[in-house]
LUMZA-241519 format. One record per residue: residue in three letters; x, y, z of N, C-alpha, C, O in turn. Coordinates in steps of 0.02 Angstrom, whole numbers, plus 32768, in hexadecimal, padded with zeros to 4 digits. Atoms other than C-alpha are relative to their C-alpha. Example, Ala and Ser with C-alpha at 12.3 -4.5 7.8 and 13.67 -1.06 7.14 Angstrom:
2
ALA802D7FC5800082677F1F8186802D803C80008061803B8021SER7FD67FC57FFD82AC7FCB81657FD9803780257FF2806E802D
***
This chain:
213
MET7FD97FF2803D9C0BCDD6983F7FD380007FC27FDD80277F94ASN802E800380399B7ECDA697C87FD980427FF87FCC80597FC1ASP80257FC080029B20CE4497F8802C80377FE3801480627FBDILE7FD27FCE801A9BBACEAD97D480077FFA7FB58004802C7F91LEU7FF9800B80489BD2CE5E97297FC280147FDA7FC680327FA4SER803E7FEF80229B1CCE7296FC7FF7804B7FF97FDE80637FC6MET80057FB780039B22CF2C97258033801C7FCF8024804C7FABLEU7FCE7FE980309BC3CF4296C27FEA7FF17FB97FF3801B7F8CLEU8017801380439B7ACEE5962E7FC8802D7FE77FBD80337FABALA80357FD180149AE9CF5F962F801D803D7FDD7FFA805F7FB8GLY7FE07FC880219B66CFE295F7801F7FF07FBD8034801D7F99VAL7FE18014803F9BA8CF7D95647FDD801E7FC3800080377F97PRO80207FE2803B9B22CFB794E78011804A7FF7801980617FBETRP7FEE7FB980059B4AD06D9510804880087FE9805780347FC0THR7FB97FFC80159C05D05094FF80077FF07FB6802880147F91LEU7FFC801380469BEFCFF794597FDD80337FD37FF480427F9CGLY80237FCD80279B72D079941D802A803E7FF4802E80567FBBVAL7FD47FC580079BE7D10B943E803A7FF07FD2804B80177FA6THR7FC6801380289C7BD0AE93F37FEF7FF77FB7801180137F8CLEU8012800E80469C25D07093557FE9803E7FDB7FFC80497FA2CYS80197FC280219BCBD114932F803980317FF4803D804F7FBEALA7FC87FD180089C67D17D934D80317FE77FCB804B800E7FA3PHE7FD1801C80319CD4D10792E67FE380057FBA800780167F8BALA80207FFB80429C57D1019256800280487FE6801080547FACALA7FFD7FB980149C4DD1BF9254804680147FEC805080377FBBGLY7FBA7FEF800F9D0AD1CD925780187FE17FC0803E80017F9BVAL7FEC8021803E9D22D14F91CB7FE680267FC38009802D7F92VAL801E7FDB80389CACD1B2915B801E80467FFA8032805B7FC3LEU7FE87FBB80029CE4D261918A804B80047FF5806580387FE0GLY7FB88001800A9D9AD22D9181801380087FB6804980237FA7PHE7FF07FFC80479D92D22290C2800380487FE78036805B7FCAPRO7FFA7FBA80179D68D2D9909C803780268024805780528007LEU7FCA7FDE7FDC9DE1D310912480437FEB7FE4807180147FE0CYS7FC28018801F9E68D2A490D5800A80227FBC804180367FABALA7FFC7FDE80419E3FD2EF902A801780488008803F80617FE1LEU7FEB7FBB7FF29E51D39D9074804A80018014806F802E8000ARG7FBA80047FE99EF5D36990C6802F7FF47FC68068800C7FC7MET7FD6801180399F38D328901F7FF4802D7FC3800C801F7F8CALA80107FD380389EF6D3B88FB4803F801D7FE18071802A8004ARG7FC67FE480239F6DD3FC8F318006804B800D803C80688005THR7FFE7FB97FEE9F3ED4AD8F63801F8008804580047FED8075PRO7FDE7FFB7FBF9FB7D4DE8FEF7FD3801A80387FD880038071LEU802B7FE47FCC9F34D544904B7FD07FCC801B7FC57FC88058LEU802E80357FEA9EB8D4B3905080257FCA8028800C7FB2805AALA7FD880327FDD9F40D439908380138018804680127FF28076ALA7FEE7FE37FBF9F77D4AE910F7FC38002802E7FCA7FF6806ALEU803E80007FD99EC2D4BF91487FF17FBB801B7FDF7FB38055GLY800C80457FEB9EAED403914D80307FEB8037801C7FCB8068ALA7FCE80117FCE9F50D3EF91AE7FF1802280427FFA80048078ALA80107FDB7FC39F1AD475922A7FC57FE180247FC57FDC8062ILE803A80207FE19E72D421924780147FC0802380017FB4805CVAL7FEB80407FE49EC1D3779263802A800B803F801F7FE98072MET7FD47FF47FC79F46D3BC92D87FD8801B803B7FE380068074THR80277FE37FCA9EC8D421933C7FD57FCB80227FD37FC7805FVAL802C80337FE49E4ED391935280277FCD802880127FB9805EARG7FD980347FDE9ED5D31593828025801A803D80397FF38068SER7FD97FE47FC89F2BD38C93FB7FD7800B803E7FF380138075ILE802B7FF37FC79E95D3A6946C7FE77FBE801D7FCF7F947FF7PRO801580407FE19E6CD31A94EA7FB67FF27FF37F8E80207FEFPRO80478012800D9DCAD2BA94CA7FD0801D80337F9A80348020ILE802E7FE87FCC9D7ED2EE95707FF2804A7FF87FBB80618007VAL800A7FB8800C9D97D3A695447FCF800A7FC67FA380357FCATRP802E7FFD80389D3FD38C949E7FB97FF180167F8A80138003LEU804380137FE99CADD33594F37FE18036802B7FA680458024PHE801A7FCA7FD59C9CD3BE95767FEE803D7FD67FBB805E7FE2PHE800C7FC6802C9CA8D44594EF7FBF7FF77FDA7F9780267FD5ILE803C800C80279C20D3F494877FC27FFD802C7F8E8019801BPHE803C800B7FD69BABD3C395167FEF803E80287FB580548029PHE800E7FC77FD59BBDD456958B800580437FDB7FE480737FEEGLY7FF87FC280259BF3D4D9950C7FCA80077FCB7F9C80307FD2ILE80317FFD80379B92D4BC946B7FBC7FE880187F898009800EGLY803F801D7FEA9B0ED44D94BA7FDF802880387FA380258041GLY801D7FDA7FC99AF9D4C0954F7FE280427FED7FB8805D8011GLY80187FBE80119AD8D55F94F17FDD80067FBE7FB680357FB3TYR801A7FF880439AA9D53F943D7FD47FC67FE97FA07FD07FCALEU8024803B80149A6DD48D94227FF17FD5803D80157FD7806FTHR800F80307FCB9A1BD40A948F801C7FBC7FEB80017F9B7FBFLEU7FDF803F80109A8DD373948A7FFD7FD1803C80097FE58075SER7FFE80327FCB9A7AD2D494EE80487FED800D80737FF87FE2PRO7FBC80157FF29B16D2909543801A7FCF7FCB80547FD27FB8PHE7FEB803180329B1AD20194C5801380227FBF804880147FA3VAL7FF27FDD803F9B11D273942D803F802B80068068802B7FD8ALA7FC47FD77FF69B94D2E99475803F7FD57FFF80727FE97FE3ALA7FC6802D7FFE9C09D256949580107FE77FBA804A7FE47FA7VAL7FF5801880459BF1D21393E4801D80367FD4804B802A7FADVAL7FE77FC880299C0DD2BE93958049800E8011807380157FE4GLY7FBC7FF27FEC9CAAD2DF93FB80317FCB7FEB80657FDA7FCELEU7FD3803680129CF8D23593E480017FF47FB480337FDE7F99GLY8002800780489CBFD232932E802F80327FDD804F80217FACLEU7FD37FCE801C9D1ED2D3930980497FEB800980717FF17FDBILE7FBC80177FF49DBBD28D935980117FC57FD380487FC27FB7THR7FF58039802B9DA7D1EB92F9800B80157FB780347FF97F94ALA7FF87FE780459D94D24B92558046801A7FF48064800D7FC0ALA7FBC7FE680069E39D2A4927380337FC77FFE80627FC97FD8GLN7FD280397FFF9E8FD200929D7FFC7FD87FBF802F7FC57FA3MET80088028803D9E46D1A39208801980257FC2803080067F93ALA7FE57FDA80389E76D2319192804A7FF37FF980637FED7FC1GLU7FB8800F80039F2BD21091C0800C7FB87FED803D7FA97FCAVAL7FFA804680149F11D15591AF7FF87FF97FB4801F7FD77F93TYR800B800280489ECCD16E9100803A801F7FDA805080057FA6ARG7FC87FDE80219F57D1E690D2803D7FD27FFD805F7FCE7FCAGLY7FC8803080009FD9D16691067FF47FC67FD280237FAD7FB2ALA80108038802C9F7ED0DD90A7800880147FB780227FED7F8FPHE7FF77FE880459F79D1459007804B80037FEF805F7FF07FB8ALA7FB87FFB800DA034D165901880217FBC7FF980547FB57FD8ALA7FE280438002A054D0AA902E7FEF7FDA7FC0800F7FA87FB1ILE80118021803FA001D07B8F89803680107FCC8042804B7FBFPRO7FCA7FF38030A08DD0668F077FE8802A7FC47FAF80227FADASP80127FD68039A08ED0E58E7A7FF17FD57FC27FCA7FE97F97GLY800C802C8039A093D0538E007FB87FEB7FF97FA17FDD7FC1GLN8047801380039FE0D0298E2E7FD880357FD97FAD80247FB0TYR80237FCA80249FA4D0D38DF1801380007FB67FE9800A7F8BGLU7FE880018045A00FD0C78D547FE07FC77FD97FCC7FCF7FA0ALA801F803980219FCBD01A8D2C7FB6800D7FF17F9D7FFA7FBCALA80477FF0800B9F19D0598D407FF7802F7FC57FC880297F9FHIS80037FD280399F3CD0E68CC5800E7FDB7FBF7FEE7FE77F8CVAL7FEF8027803C9F8CD06C8C497FC47FD77FE97FB97FD07FADLEU803B802880119EF0D0008C517FC4802B7FEC7F8F80117FDBASN80347FD180149E8BD09C8C2A7FC07FFA802A7F897FFF8010LEU803A80047FD39E1BD0888CC17FE68046800F800D80758013SER801E7FC07FEE9DA3D1138CEA80128011804880297FE6806EALA7FF07FEB7FBB9DB9D1788D8A7FDB7FD680347FFA7FC18065PRO8022802B7FCF9D31D1178DE7801C7FBA800280227F9D8038GLN7FE3804380029D7BD0728DAD80447FFE802280537FCF8047ARG7FBF7FFD7FDF9E28D0A68DE57FF98001804B801E7FE0806FPHE80087FFB7FB89DE8D0D38E907FE37FC0801F7FFF7FA6804FPHE802280397FE19D72D0418EB180227FBE7FF380207F91801DASP7FE2804080119DD3CFB78E59804A7FFB801380637FC4801FVAL7FB880017FF39E87CFEA8E7C8011801E804380337FFF806CVAL7FEB7FDB7FC49E96D06A8F077FDB7FE8803F7FFB7FD88071LEU8027800E7FC49E08D0408F7F80117FBD802180187FBB805EPRO7FEE80407FDF9E32CF868F9B80428004802680487FEA805EGLN7FBF7FFB7FDF9EE7CFB08FC47FFD8032803A801B8027806ELEU80087FCF7FCA9EB6D048902A7FDF7FE0803D7FF37FEC8075THR802280227FC99E40CFDD9091802E7FD0802480327FCF8061ARG7FD380317FE19EC0CF5390AD80358022802A8045800B8061ILE7FCB7FDE7FDB9F46CFCE90E37FE48023803E800680278072SER801D7FD97FC99ED0D03191527FE57FD580397FE17FEC8072ILE8022802A7FCD9E81CF9E91AF80287FF78040800D80028076PRO7FDC800B7FC19F0ECF76922B8003803E802C7FF6803B8068THR7FFC7FC27FDA9F26D02B925F7FBC801680187FB4802D8050GLY80447FED7FEE9E6CD04D925D7FE57FD580397FC47FEE8066ALA8017802D7FCB9E49CFB492C98022801080428003800F8077THR7FDC7FEC7FC39ECFCFE893457FE1803E801E7FD98043805BTYR80217FC47FE69E7ED09293527FBB7FF1801B7FA6800E804CALA804380127FE89DD2D043936480027FE380467FD77FF1806FILE7FF7801B7FBD9E10CFE393FB800E803880317FF480398069GLY7FF27FC67FD59E57D08494427FC2802A800B7FB880448042LEU803E7FDA7FF99DB1D0DA94207FD07FDE80307FAD7FFF8056LEU802A80257FD19D56D050947D8012801180487FE780198073LYS7FEA7FED7FBC9DBFD07995157FF4804A800E7FE0805C8045ASP800A7FB87FF69DB6D13594FB7FB7801280097FA780478024SER80477FF17FF89CF9D12A94F57FEB800580497FB5801C8059ALA800F7FFB7FB89D02D11E95B27FF7804880167FD780558049VAL80087FB97FED9D0ED1DC95B67FB880167FF97FA480498016ALA80477FEF80079C57D1DE95827FDC7FFB80437FA8801A804DSER801F80077FBD9C30D1AA96358001804280267FD8804D8052THR7FFD7FC07FDD9C63D259966D7FC5802D7FEE7FB6805C8012LEU803B7FDA80149BCCD29C960F7FC07FDF801A7F897FFB8014GLY803A80237FE79B59D21C965E7FE87FC77FD57FB37FAB7FE2VAL8012803A80299B55D19795D6800B7FC1802A803F7FB88048SER7FFE803B7FD49B30D0F2962E80297FC77FE280107F907FDAASP7FD58033801D9BC2D09495E280207FD58036800C7FD98070ILE7FE1802E7FD19C31D0139634802280258039801A80138073SER7FDD7FDA7FCC9C9AD09396917FCF802280307FDB8024806CPHE80337FE07FD69C00D0EF96CF7FE27FCD80307FD97FDA806BGLN801D80347FD79BB5D04D970E80327FE88035801F7FDB806EALA7FCD80167FD09C5AD01B976080068032803A800C801E8073TYR7FFD7FCE7FCB9C60D0BF97BF7FC47FFB802E7FCB7FFD806BGLN803C80057FD79BADD0AD97F980027FC3802D7FF07FC78068VAL7FFD803E7FD89BC7CFF9983280348005803780287FEF806FSER7FCB7FFA7FCE9C69D022988B7FEB802D803A7FFE80218073GLN801A7FD47FCB9C12D0AD98EA7FCD7FDE802C7FC67FED8067GLN803480237FDB9B87D039991E801C7FC5802980057FB88061THR7FE7803D7FE09BEFCFA0994C8042800A802680557FE1804FPHE7FBE7FF27FE39C95CFEF998180327FC87FF0805F7FB98017GLN7FD3803580179CECCF64991F802380197FC0801E7FFB7F8BGLY7FE27FE0803A9D52CFD398AD802D7FD27FD880297FD17F9ALEU7FD0802B80239DDACF5498847FDB7FCB7FD77FEB7FC17F9CGLY8025803480249D60CECA98557FD7801C7FC77FD47FFE7F91VAL802C7FE280349CECCF3D97F4802980157FC4801680067F8BTYR7FDA7FE880399D72CF8E978A80297FC97FDF803A7FCF7FA4SER7FE1803A80209DCACEE8976E7FCE7FDE7FD17FE07FCA7F9AALA8034801C802C9D26CEA697297FF5802C7FC47FEA80137F8CALA80097FD180389D13CF4396BF80397FF87FCD802E7FFA7F91ALA7FC6800A802C9DC3CF2996797FF77FC07FD780087FBE7F9CLEU800C803F80239D94CE76964D7FCC80087FC87FD47FEC7F92VAL80337FF480339CF9CEB095F0801D80267FC5800F80147F8BTYR7FDF7FDB80369D5FCF2E958B802D7FD27FD880307FD67F9ALEU7FD4802F80229DDCCEA495637FD97FD17FD37FEC7FC57F99VAL802A802D80289D54CE2E95277FE480237FC27FDC80047F8ELEU801A7FDA80399D10CEB794B6803780117FCD802A80167F92SER7FC97FE9802B9DBCCEE79470801E7FC77FD6802F7FD17F9CVAL7FDE803780229E02CE3C94427FDE7FEE7FBE80027FE57F8CPRO801F801180409D7FCE1293BC800E80337FC9801480217F8EVAL7FF07FCD80329DA3CEB8936580457FF37FE1804D7FF87FA5ALA7FBC800E80199E5CCE8E935880017FC27FD480217FC27FA0LEU8001803E80279E39CDDD931A7FDD800B7FBD7FF37FF27F89ALA80257FF4803D9DB9CE19929B8029802A7FCE8025801E7F92SER7FD87FD7802D9E30CE9C925680377FD87FDE80467FE27FA3ARG7FCC802B801E9EB9CE1A923C7FE27FD47FC980007FCC7F94TRP8020802C80329E41CDA691E27FED80277FC27FF880107F8ALEU80167FD880399DFACE309174803B80187FD7803980187F99SER7FC47FEA80239EA7CE739149801E7FC87FD780327FD27F9DALA7FE4803A80239EE4CDC5911A7FD47FED7FC57FED7FDA7F90THR802F801180369E47CDA590B2800880307FC5800A801A7F8BLEU7FF77FCE80359E5CCE47905080437FF77FDD804880007FA0GLN7FBE800A801D9F14CE2290367FFE7FC67FCE801C7FCB7F98ARG80058039802E9EEACD798FE87FD980127FC17FEC7FFE7F8AARG80287FED803B9E66CDC58F768027802E7FD2802280287F94ILE7FD97FD2802A9EDACE4F8F3B80387FDA7FDC80497FEC7FA3SER7FC88026801D9F65CDD08F1A7FE97FD37FC680117FC17F9BGLN8019802E80349EF5CD638EAC7FFB80227FBC7FE780027F8B
***
């Protein structure tokens, strides 16, 4: 059993690498996509909505195959890791754009009005008034998606990324102990997911206290 766990743990850095890189890319790219989605120009808003709907409607594994075998196979040389990060990062960007849009809608109009009354500049309004509340509102949903992304990162194994799922498949083929191997893999995913949920609760509560002061 120790040998099985050690082989599974060898895939943890790859799983975390794909998850963290894809999530970071999505968090950043989600902002301009959200801005496009909320644009006052109907054409731009429709374009943003179409992009989000298209990206979210296609399964992750199809995106990864399209990027790795399609784009990477004929135009660019992409490693399995990079292709997985790009594919999952695009999906995360579409998801986070909707998270941000919902967070903006949840901020009371009175907050914007108060900022104008105080004659705050546009950067001050965003960084001192909007951003703290946007972050607090987005954290629970964003953390929930991050946990889902951690699990969805298993599709990277189909490209050959040596993550937890890839290692579990290899070990099960060698030992013929499928039940034990995949039970151990499930335990590893659980151990990785729980801290994310706990950290998000703590961070959300901390921001709430700071905003209330």
